[in-house]
C-alpha positions in Angstrom: 211.3 126.5 111.5 209.0 126.7 114.4 206.8 129.8 114.8 205.0 130.8 118.0 201.8 132.7 117.1 200.8 135.5 119.5 197.1 136.5 119.3 196.1 139.8 120.8 192.6 139.4 122.0 191.2 142.5 123.7 189.2 145.4 122.4 186.2 147.4 123.3 184.1 146.5 120.3 182.5 150.0 119.6 182.7 150.3 115.8 180.6 147.2 115.1 178.0 147.9 117.7 175.4 146.5 118.4 176.8 143.1 117.4 180.1 143.8 119.0 180.3 145.2 122.6 182.7 145.6 125.4 181.5 142.5 127.1 181.7 140.4 123.9 183.7 142.2 121.1 183.8 141.4 117.4 186.5 138.7 117.4 184.1 136.3 119.3 181.2 136.9 117.0 180.5 134.9 113.8 180.5 138.0 111.6 181.5 136.3 108.3 180.0 132.8 108.4 179.8 130.2 111.1 183.3 130.6 112.5 184.3 133.6 114.6 187.1 136.0 113.7 189.1 134.7 116.6 188.7 131.1 115.6 189.6 131.9 112.0 192.7 133.8 113.2 193.8 130.9 115.4 193.2 128.4 112.6 195.2 130.5 110.2 198.1 130.5 112.6 198.2 126.7 113.2 199.4 123.6 111.5 202.3 122.6 109.4 203.3 124.5 106.2 206.0 123.8 103.7 208.7 126.1 105.2 207.6 126.3 108.8 205.4 124.9 111.5 203.1 126.8 113.9 203.4 126.0 117.6 200.3 126.3 119.9 199.2 129.9 120.0 200.0 132.2 122.9 196.9 134.3 123.6 196.9 137.7 125.4 193.5 138.5 126.7 191.7 139.7 129.9 190.0 137.9 132.7 186.5 138.5 131.3 187.3 136.7 128.0 189.5 133.8 129.3 186.8 131.2 129.2 185.4 132.4 125.9 188.9 132.1 124.4 189.3 128.5 125.8 185.8 127.5 124.6 186.4 128.8 121.1 189.9 127.3 120.8 188.5 123.9 121.9 185.7 124.2 119.3 188.3 125.0 116.6 190.4 121.9 117.6 193.3 124.1 118.8 195.3 123.6 122.1 194.2 126.4 124.6 197.1 125.7 126.9 199.0 129.0 126.6 196.7 131.9 127.6 198.1 134.9 129.4 195.7 137.1 131.4 196.4 140.8 131.4 195.1 142.5 134.7 194.2 145.5 132.7 194.6 146.7 129.1 197.9 148.5 128.5 197.9 148.6 124.7 200.0 146.4 122.4 203.6 147.3 123.5 203.5 145.6 126.9 201.5 142.7 125.5 204.1 142.0 122.8 207.0 142.4 125.2 205.6 140.0 127.8 204.9 137.5 125.0 208.5 137.8 123.8 209.9 137.4 127.3 207.9 134.3 127.9 208.8 132.8 124.6 212.5 133.4 125.0 212.5 131.6 128.4 211.0 128.6 126.6 213.2 128.9 123.6 216.1 131.4 123.2 215.7 131.3 119.4 211.9 131.6 119.4 210.3 133.3 116.4 207.0 135.1 117.1 204.2 136.0 114.7 202.1 138.6 116.4 198.6 139.3 115.1 195.3 140.8 116.1 192.6 138.2 116.5 189.9 140.1 114.6 191.2 140.3 111.0 189.8 138.7 107.9 192.3 137.1 105.5 190.5 134.7 103.2 193.5 133.4 101.3 195.4 131.5 104.0 197.9 130.1 101.5 198.9 133.5 100.3 199.3 134.7 103.9 201.5 131.7 104.7 203.6 132.5 101.6 204.1 136.0 102.9 205.2 134.6 106.3 207.7 132.5 104.5 209.1 135.6 102.8 209.3 137.3 106.1 211.3 134.5 107.6 214.1 135.2 105.1 214.4 138.7 106.5 214.1 137.5 110.1 217.0 135.1 109.6 219.1 138.2 108.6 218.3 140.0 111.9 215.3 142.0 110.5 212.0 142.5 112.2 209.1 142.3 109.8 205.7 143.9 109.4 203.1 143.1 106.8 201.9 145.8 104.5 198.5 145.4 102.8 198.2 146.5 99.2 195.5 149.3 99.3 192.4 148.7 97.2 191.0 152.2 97.8 192.0 155.5 99.4 191.2 154.5 103.0 191.3 157.2 105.7 190.7 154.8 108.6 194.1 153.0 108.4 197.7 154.0 109.1 200.1 153.5 106.2 203.6 152.2 105.7 205.9 154.0 103.3 208.3 151.6 101.6 211.8 152.8 100.6 211.1 151.4 97.1 208.2 150.1 95.2 207.8 146.3 95.9 208.5 143.7 93.3 206.1 141.1 92.0 207.6 138.3 94.1 206.5 139.9 97.4 210.1 140.1 98.7 210.7 142.2 101.9 211.3 145.9 101.4 213.0 148.3 103.8 210.5 150.6 105.6 211.0 154.3 105.1 208.4 155.5 107.6 205.1 155.0 109.3 202.3 157.4 108.1 199.4 158.4 110.3 195.8 158.0 109.2 195.5 160.5 106.2 192.8 162.7 104.9 191.0 161.7 101.7 193.3 163.7 99.4 196.5 162.3 100.9 195.1 158.8 100.9 194.4 159.1 97.1 198.0 160.4 96.6 199.5 157.4 98.4 197.3 155.0 96.5 198.6 156.4 93.2 202.3 156.4 94.4 202.5 152.6 94.6 205.0 152.4 97.5 202.5 152.8 100.4 200.8 149.9 102.2 198.2 149.7 104.8 199.6 149.0 108.3 197.9 145.7 109.4 199.6 145.6 112.8 201.0 142.1 112.1 204.6 141.4 113.0 207.2 138.6 112.6 210.5 138.6 114.6 212.8 136.7 116.8 212.0 137.2 120.5 215.6 138.2 121.1 215.4 140.9 118.4 212.2 142.5 119.7 213.5 142.5 123.3 216.7 144.2 122.1 214.5 146.8 120.4 212.6 147.5 123.6 216.0 147.8 125.4 217.0 150.4 122.9 213.8 152.4 122.3 211.5 151.7 125.3 213.6 150.6 128.3 211.1 151.8 130.8 208.8 149.0 129.9 211.2 146.2 130.6 211.2 146.3 134.4 207.4 146.4 135.1 206.6 143.9 132.3 209.3 141.5 133.4 208.2 141.7 137.0 204.6 141.1 136.0 205.7 137.9 134.2 208.1 136.8 137.0 205.3 137.2 139.6 202.6 135.7 137.5 200.4 133.0 139.0 198.8 129.9 137.4 195.0 130.0 137.8 192.9 127.1 136.4 195.4 126.7 133.6 195.7 130.4 132.8 198.8 132.5 133.5 197.7 135.6 135.4 200.2 138.4 135.1 200.9 140.2 138.4 198.7 143.3 138.6 200.9 145.7 140.5 203.9 145.8 138.2 201.7 145.5 135.2 199.9 148.7 136.2 203.2 150.5 136.1 203.8 149.7 132.4 203.1 152.5 130.0 199.8 152.3 128.0 201.4 152.5 124.5 201.2 150.8 121.2 204.1 148.7 119.8 204.3 151.1 116.8 204.9 154.2 119.0 207.1 152.4 121.6 209.4 150.6 119.2 208.6 150.1 115.6 208.7 153.8 114.5 212.2 154.0 115.9 213.6 150.7 114.8 216.2 150.7 112.0 216.0 147.0 111.2 212.3 146.9 110.1 211.3 145.4 106.8 207.9 145.2 105.1 206.5 142.1 103.4 203.9 143.3 100.8 200.6 141.4 101.0 198.5 141.7 97.8 195.7 139.3 98.8 192.4 140.3 100.4 192.5 141.6 104.0 190.2 143.6 106.3 190.2 144.5 110.0 186.4 144.8 109.8 186.8 148.2 111.3 183.2 149.3 110.6 179.9 148.1 109.1 181.0 149.5 105.7 183.9 147.0 105.8 181.5 144.2 106.6 179.4 145.3 103.7 182.5 145.3 101.4 183.8 141.9 102.6 180.4 140.2 102.4 180.2 140.8 98.6 177.4 143.1 97.7 175.0 142.0 94.9 174.6 143.9 91.6 172.7 146.6 93.4 175.3 147.0 96.1 173.0 145.2 98.7 174.1 142.8 101.4 171.4 141.0 103.5 172.2 138.7 106.4 169.9 136.7 108.7 166.2 137.6 108.9 166.5 140.6 106.5 164.7 141.5 103.3 165.7 144.3 100.8 163.1 145.7 98.4 164.3 148.2 95.8 167.4 149.0 97.8 170.9 150.0 96.7 174.3 150.4 98.4 172.8 149.1 101.6 173.5 146.6 104.4 170.6 144.9 106.2 171.3 142.5 109.0 169.3 140.8 111.7 171.0 138.6 114.3 167.7 137.7 115.9 165.4 135.0 114.6 162.6 136.9 116.3 163.2 140.2 114.5 162.7 140.7 110.8 164.4 143.6 109.2 162.8 144.9 106.0 164.2 147.8 103.9 162.2 149.5 101.1 163.8 152.0 98.8 166.9 152.5 100.9 170.1 153.9 99.5 173.4 154.1 101.3 172.0 152.8 104.6 173.2 150.2 107.1 170.7 148.7 109.5 171.7 146.1 112.0 169.2 144.6 114.5 169.5 142.4 117.6 167.0 141.5 120.3 167.8 144.5 122.4 169.2 147.2 120.0 168.9 148.4 116.4 171.4 150.5 114.5 170.2 152.6 111.5 172.8 154.9 109.9 174.1 156.3 106.7 176.8 154.0 105.4 179.2 156.9 105.0 179.0 157.4 108.8 180.3 153.9 109.6 183.2 155.3 111.7 180.8 157.3 113.8 179.1 154.3 115.3 181.4 154.7 118.3 179.6 158.0 118.9 176.3 156.1 119.4 178.0 153.8 122.0 179.2 156.9 123.9 175.8 158.4 123.8 174.3 155.2 125.2 176.9 155.1 127.9 176.1 158.7 128.8 172.4 157.9 129.3 173.2 154.7 131.3 171.9 152.2 128.7 173.1 148.7 129.3 173.1 148.1 125.6 176.2 150.3 125.3 178.5 147.6 126.6 176.5 144.6 127.6 175.8 141.7 125.2 172.3 140.1 125.3 173.9 136.7 126.0 175.9 136.7 129.2 178.8 134.2 128.6 180.1 132.4 131.6 182.7 129.6 132.1 179.9 127.0 132.2 177.8 128.3 129.2 175.6 131.3 128.8 172.2 132.8 129.7 170.0 135.5 128.2 167.0 137.4 129.7 163.8 136.8 127.8 161.4 138.8 129.9 162.0 141.2 132.8 159.2 142.6 135.0 158.9 144.4 138.3 159.1 141.3 140.4 160.1 138.6 138.0 162.6 137.6 135.2 162.6 134.8 132.7 165.9 133.5 131.4 167.1 130.9 128.9 170.2 129.1 130.3 172.6 126.8 128.4 175.1 124.6 130.3 177.9 122.9 128.5 178.4 119.1 128.9 180.2 118.4 132.1 180.0 122.0 133.3 178.6 123.2 136.7 177.3 126.4 138.1 178.5 127.4 141.6 176.9 126.2 144.8 174.9 129.3 145.7 171.9 130.9 147.4 169.9 134.1 147.0 168.5 136.6 149.5 165.6 138.1 147.5 164.3 135.6 144.9 163.1 132.0 144.4 163.5 130.2 141.1 161.7 127.7 139.0 163.7 125.6 136.5 162.2 123.8 133.6 164.5 121.6 131.6 163.8 121.8 127.8 166.9 120.0 126.4 169.2 117.4 128.0 169.4 116.5 131.7 170.3 118.5 134.8 171.7 117.3 138.0 170.1 119.6 140.6 171.2 120.2 144.2 168.7 121.8 146.6 170.0 121.9 150.2 170.6 118.2 151.0 168.7 116.7 148.0 170.4 115.8 144.7 168.4 114.5 141.8 168.3 114.4 138.0 165.8 116.5 136.2 165.1 115.6 132.5 163.3 117.2 129.6 159.8 118.4 130.4 160.5 118.2 134.1 160.8 121.1 136.6 162.2 121.9 140.0 161.5 124.7 142.5 164.3 126.5 144.3 162.9 128.2 147.5 164.2 131.6 148.7 167.4 131.1 150.6 167.9 127.4 149.6 171.5 126.4 148.8 171.5 125.0 145.3 173.5 124.1 142.2 172.8 123.2 138.6 175.1 120.7 136.7 175.1 119.1 133.3 176.2 115.5 133.7 175.4 114.6 130.1 177.3 114.6 126.7 175.1 117.2 125.1 174.3 120.8 126.0 171.6 121.2 128.6 169.0 124.0 128.2 166.5 125.2 130.8 164.1 128.0 131.3 164.5 129.8 134.6 161.7 131.9 136.1 162.9 134.1 139.0 160.3 135.7 141.3 161.0 138.1 144.2 161.6 141.6 145.3 165.0 141.8 143.5 166.3 139.8 140.5 169.7 141.4 139.9 172.8 139.3 139.2 174.5 140.5 142.3 171.9 138.8 144.6 174.2 135.7 145.1 176.3 134.0 147.7 178.8 131.5 146.4 179.8 128.6 148.6 181.7 126.5 146.1 182.8 127.3 142.6 185.0 125.2 140.3 186.0 128.4 138.4 187.3 130.2 141.5 185.0 133.2 141.2 184.2 135.4 144.2 
């Protein structure tokens, strides 16, 4: 059987701040090893298994993330040819519906596996075995969700109440009801009962069945979502949903819109490890604390600490903890979080406080990822800025000019092809070029390896909006 994976790839990234932010949320960050959560999710939903085969994934994301998605899929060796761009976030119900409508056009018997792109599931074989169990129920007209066996009385997750206790074989069980996030006492009761599972938000169903469920339980979504797909436009290989009808779709989750009302919903119990990494306490738990309950990552050192997470994601910033207990400290070049580990779910309050005071760190990542690569500011002064810029092999920045600044480029790795007005030349390592104020210029990487340069901007204004684009292969304004 062929399964089309659908990866939901949005999010605001507040609970894992400062490493995860609105401009670069947690699924794109290598939180647990070298691979990002998005790449691990895509790899988990790819390839050939004993009972089924995964088709190329369908990815639902927004315009800001489209090139990051493409780049990370390429790096994981996965075809990035089926990416849908949502004009604005409308929650999971419209996203799932548009994926089902698109899949049904391509194959009337299409089976979809819908999953968030930021979960950790270490035992891929166990997950595939659960999917195989779910296919049995799907073949009988059921829609399937996957219930995670609780390991502790968690208050941050919603729960699924099963009609009966599951058997040891992991067979599908009829769902009795969804349960909202409980308080601590109720969570402990559900853990002891044995027939409650965490709601992972992962679903398996035929496209025809979920569309029928929308027709029965959320018919108002059908017209705007179908119109957004019908009027979608192809843009650089991406499929951009039409913004006007999409804006008319209700902002609602798939659980509220459909699943809580569906009568043909079964639960496949999943007993292996799982986490949505919904806070730094979850990262601490998944990382495997030592005998003292300490987790260190990056340039971090713990001395006489217990029950503590210390993490530095900057090679220029050492984090040292002495005598700490129940603390999480996460450092980046531009922001440091220090909090009681029991307050992990309150990190979003810090993000809101930073937004209220206008701090860029609330939403903006230190590295600004672009279609051609990325840049980061190293030093900013009153009339100057120093950046490090990486350009991918074969990539090119737009042909542009500036009103208020001149630039000096020093190539430190690779080779750049530089256009300055009518002159085009190659600039290699240890060479530099000057871009006068107002000059029409472009930077390209003609080589096979990444090109890195240091850019020194000088002038009355060095903001990113001081730019006129004349040509751009990425069709940006």
